[in-house]
C-alpha positions in Angstrom: -7.7 36.7 -116.5 -11.2 35.7 -116.0 -13.3 32.8 -118.2 -17.1 32.9 -117.8 -19.7 30.1 -118.7 -22.9 31.5 -116.7 -24.8 34.4 -116.7 -23.5 37.9 -115.4 -25.4 39.3 -112.4 -28.1 41.5 -112.9 -26.8 45.1 -113.0 -23.4 44.1 -114.3 -21.9 45.4 -117.5 -21.2 42.2 -119.2 -21.3 42.7 -123.3 -20.5 45.3 -125.8 -21.2 45.8 -129.6 -19.9 48.6 -131.9 -22.7 48.9 -135.2 -20.3 50.1 -137.8 -21.0 52.3 -141.2 -18.2 49.3 -142.8 -18.3 46.3 -140.9 -15.6 44.7 -142.5 -12.9 47.6 -142.0 -13.9 47.4 -138.2 -13.3 43.5 -138.0 -9.6 44.4 -140.1 -9.0 47.0 -137.1 -9.6 45.1 -134.0 -8.5 42.3 -135.7 -5.0 44.1 -136.1 -5.6 45.9 -132.6 -6.4 42.9 -130.4 -6.1 39.7 -132.9 -9.6 39.3 -132.6 -11.3 36.2 -134.3 -15.2 36.2 -135.6 -17.9 34.0 -136.1 -21.0 34.6 -137.4 -24.4 34.8 -135.6 -26.1 33.4 -138.6 -28.2 33.8 -141.6 -31.0 35.6 -139.4 -28.2 37.9 -137.4 -27.8 40.4 -140.0 -24.5 40.4 -140.1 -23.5 40.6 -136.9 -20.8 38.6 -135.8 -18.8 37.7 -132.2 -15.7 38.8 -132.2 -13.8 36.0 -129.9 -10.4 35.8 -127.8 -9.2 32.1 -127.6 -12.7 31.4 -128.9 -14.3 33.2 -126.5 -17.0 35.8 -127.1 -15.8 39.1 -125.5 -17.5 42.1 -127.7 -20.4 42.0 -130.9 -19.9 43.9 -134.5 -22.6 44.9 -136.6 -24.0 47.2 -139.5 -25.9 49.9 -138.2 -29.4 49.5 -137.7 -29.8 53.6 -138.6 -27.0 55.2 -140.9 -28.2 58.2 -139.2 -27.0 56.8 -135.9 -23.0 57.9 -134.7 -20.8 54.9 -134.8 -20.1 53.8 -130.9 -19.4 51.2 -128.5 -23.2 50.2 -126.5 -22.5 49.2 -123.3 -25.1 46.5 -121.8 -25.7 46.2 -118.5 -27.5 42.3 -117.3 -31.0 41.8 -116.4 -33.0 39.0 -114.9 -36.0 40.1 -116.7 -35.9 42.8 -119.5 -39.4 43.4 -119.3 -39.0 44.7 -115.9 -36.5 46.3 -116.0 -38.1 48.0 -119.1 -40.8 49.3 -117.2 -38.3 50.8 -114.3 -36.2 52.6 -116.7 -39.5 54.3 -118.4 -40.6 55.1 -114.3 -36.9 56.5 -113.5 -37.1 58.9 -116.3 -35.6 57.4 -119.3 -37.0 56.4 -122.2 -36.8 52.7 -124.8 -35.2 53.1 -127.6 -36.4 49.3 -128.7 -39.1 47.9 -126.4 -37.9 44.4 -125.4 -37.6 42.1 -128.0 -36.4 38.1 -128.0 -33.2 37.9 -130.1 -33.7 34.1 -131.6 -32.4 32.4 -129.2 -29.2 34.4 -127.9 -31.6 36.1 -125.3 -33.9 39.0 -124.8 -32.6 42.7 -125.1 -34.0 46.0 -124.4 -32.2 49.3 -126.0 -33.0 52.5 -123.5 -31.5 55.9 -122.8 -31.2 57.3 -119.2 -32.4 60.6 -117.5 -29.7 62.3 -118.9 -29.5 61.1 -122.6 -27.2 58.1 -122.1 -27.7 55.0 -124.1 -27.1 51.6 -123.1 -28.9 47.9 -124.1 -30.2 45.5 -121.4 -29.8 42.2 -121.8 -31.5 39.1 -120.0 -29.4 35.7 -121.0 -30.2 33.4 -123.4 -27.8 30.8 -125.1 -25.5 34.1 -125.5 -24.2 35.1 -122.0 -22.4 38.1 -122.5 -19.0 38.4 -122.7 -17.1 35.2 -121.5 -13.5 36.5 -121.6 -12.8 39.5 -119.9 -10.0 41.2 -117.6 -7.4 40.3 -120.2 -5.4 41.8 -123.2 -8.3 42.6 -126.1 -10.8 41.9 -124.1 -13.4 44.2 -122.2 -12.3 45.2 -118.5 -14.4 48.7 -117.0 -17.3 50.5 -118.4 -17.9 53.9 -116.7 -21.1 56.6 -117.7 -19.6 59.8 -118.4 -22.2 62.4 -117.6 -22.7 65.8 -117.3 -25.9 65.3 -114.9 -24.0 63.4 -112.0 -26.9 63.2 -109.1 -29.5 62.7 -111.8 -27.1 60.0 -113.5 -26.5 58.5 -110.2 -30.5 58.0 -109.1 -31.4 57.0 -112.3 -29.1 53.9 -112.6 -30.1 53.4 -108.6 -33.8 53.2 -109.0 -33.5 51.1 -111.9 -31.2 48.4 -110.7 -31.0 49.2 -107.4 -26.9 49.3 -107.9 -24.9 51.5 -104.5 -22.0 53.7 -105.4 -19.1 54.6 -103.4 -17.2 57.4 -103.8 -13.5 57.9 -105.1 -11.7 60.6 -103.4 -8.9 62.4 -105.9 -8.6 65.8 -106.4 -10.5 67.5 -109.2 -12.4 64.4 -110.1 -15.5 63.3 -109.3 -15.9 59.7 -110.0 -17.9 56.9 -107.8 -17.7 53.6 -108.9 -20.9 51.5 -109.3 -21.5 48.2 -107.1 -23.9 45.7 -108.2 -26.5 44.7 -105.7 -26.0 40.8 -105.8 -22.7 41.0 -103.7 -21.8 45.2 -103.8 -18.8 43.8 -106.4 -17.4 47.4 -108.4 -18.4 46.4 -111.8 -18.5 49.7 -113.2 -18.1 54.1 -112.8 -20.5 57.3 -113.0 -17.8 60.2 -113.9 -19.4 63.8 -113.7 -17.5 64.8 -117.0 -17.6 68.8 -117.0 -15.1 68.2 -120.2 -18.0 67.2 -122.4 -18.6 69.5 -125.3 -21.9 71.1 -126.0 -22.3 68.8 -129.2 -21.3 65.8 -127.0 -23.9 63.9 -125.1 -23.7 61.8 -122.2 -22.5 58.2 -123.3 -21.0 54.9 -121.8 -17.6 54.4 -122.3 -15.7 51.0 -122.9 -12.4 50.4 -121.9 -10.1 47.2 -123.3 -7.6 45.8 -121.6 -4.1 45.7 -123.2 -0.8 43.8 -121.9 1.1 46.6 -123.7 -0.9 50.1 -123.9 1.7 52.5 -125.5 2.0 49.2 -128.1 -1.4 48.9 -128.6 -2.0 52.7 -128.7 1.2 52.7 -131.3 -0.8 50.3 -133.4 -4.4 51.7 -133.3 -2.9 54.7 -135.2 -0.9 52.6 -137.4 -4.4 51.1 -138.5 -6.0 54.6 -138.6 -7.1 55.3 -135.3 -6.6 58.9 -133.6 -5.2 59.1 -130.1 -7.8 61.2 -128.1 -5.6 60.8 -124.4 -2.2 60.2 -125.5 -0.8 57.3 -123.3 -0.3 58.5 -119.9 -0.4 56.7 -115.8 -3.3 56.9 -114.1 -3.4 55.0 -110.3 -5.1 52.1 -112.1 -2.8 51.6 -114.7 -1.2 52.9 -118.0 -4.0 54.4 -120.3 -5.2 55.8 -123.3 -8.2 57.3 -124.8 -8.7 56.3 -128.6 -10.8 57.5 -131.5 -11.5 54.5 -133.9 -11.5 54.7 -137.8 -15.2 55.2 -137.7 -15.3 57.8 -135.2 -16.0 55.2 -132.4 -14.3 56.3 -128.6 -12.7 53.4 -126.6 -10.1 53.3 -123.9 -7.0 51.1 -123.4 -5.6 50.7 -120.2 -3.5 48.0 -118.5 -5.3 47.8 -114.9 -4.9 45.2 -112.4 -6.7 42.5 -113.7 -8.6 40.2 -111.5 -11.0 37.3 -111.7 -14.4 38.1 -111.7 
């Protein structure tokens, strides 16, 4: 378990949020799955709420801004200056879906697409630092990019966020961990996903920790989800991949969890 009260270092995947067609149904699902409580973002938040574990924010949830958008978990990467990062995004061949803007006094953000087509957010903390608890049941524990364009994706994030990579050696797997520039800590991954279908875009995937993956996977199905990948062993622990009732994909993993 790790509790954080200060801003996350730049380049860290430090927040995730879900835009849902039916936010109330999504709240019911994740409350039933992880025991999340919810705190309103306020009158000006447009229905956006903070999901909490033990009174600390772990994720965001709200209505879709565009009904045509798919229902997905969006990964946000930390930045010390969103405006500078946004310029680096376009210089590296990416695009901005939303130019940098202030979110009340919570922080400043932008939404972007990398050079290979994966959507992500950029967050500069104000009063809201992002995830306040990680690496415990019901909280964020890992984020990874699934991409067909492995070399291009690695080049993009290195140029924009000054990250480096550590190759993971495993038969049949082309994968590297992302090391942030501040301290070289591994904070995410890049997966050359050759199994992406032609209609599935490159994307960032969110992994939530579970104290009992089999139980969480079973509960997810009881609540209306579908298992895309059944519970199995991996080098990092038991894991499963879930599609939520509104179509969002996420992972469950009983990973070895260490403090941030």
